[in-house]
N, C-alpha and C positions, 0 to 999 in steps of 0.2 A: 026576295028571299034567296035567290042564288048568290048575291054577294055576301050574305051572312054565312052561307055554308063555306065559301072560299076563305073569308076572314078567319071562320072558325078552324078550318084545316091548317091555315099558316100558322096560327096560334099554338095549335098542338104540336106541328113540326118544330117550331122555335123552342117549345118547352122540353121536348125530348132531345134536341140538340144540347141544349143547356144542361140537362140531367146527365149527358153522357160525359160532360167535362168535369163532373164532381166525382169521378172515380178515385177510390182510394189508391195511394201510391204503390203499396205492396201488390195490390191486385193487378194494376197495369204493369208493373215491373215483371211479375210472373207471366202475364200474357205475351209481353215483348220477349222474355227469355224464351219461352215455348216456340215463338215464330224464329227466333235465331237459331235455336238448337234443330228446329225442322229443316232449315236451310243448310245445315252443317256448318255453321260459323263457330269456329273454336280458336283459340281462347279469347274470352272478353270479359269485360266487367260492366255492370250497370249500377250507376250510383244516383241516389235520390239527394238532391240538393235544393236549397232555396231558390226562388226564381232570379233573385238579384245577385246571387253568389256566382263568381267566376270559377269555372272548373274546366279542366282539360277534357276534351272529347266532343261528341257531337250530341246534340239534344235530339232525342228520339220520342219523347212524349212529354206531356204536362199533366199534371193531376192536382187533385183537391182544388178544383175551381181556379187553376192556373197559379197557385201560390208556390208550387213546387214543379221542378223539371227532372226528368231522368236523363242522364248522361250516359252515353255509350262510349267506350274505348276499347281498343284491342290491346291485349297484352301479349308478351312474348311467351312462346311455349316454353314451359319447364323442360330442361334437358332431361332425356328419358335415361334412367339409370339402369345399367346391364345387371341382369340377374345373376347372382353368383353361381358359378359351375359347381354342380355336385361333386364332392370328392369320391375317389374311387378306392 
């Protein structure tokens, strides 16, 4: 009886791990962006690409069952434009 319980628990754990890999790409991209924003990372881009496509950046996640990946790359900060001085 005990081995059946252990096998059942392992099957449930494996099924839940598989279900986590089936996350929609936009949802995962939003979660990753929130984590980066919370850490104060600015500026950056996140791009969803096909698994086999070459893209610049670092893979920070996979989604839709591993068929796509999310690429992270830092972007240069846009130059701050000075506000015009009010005329007297």
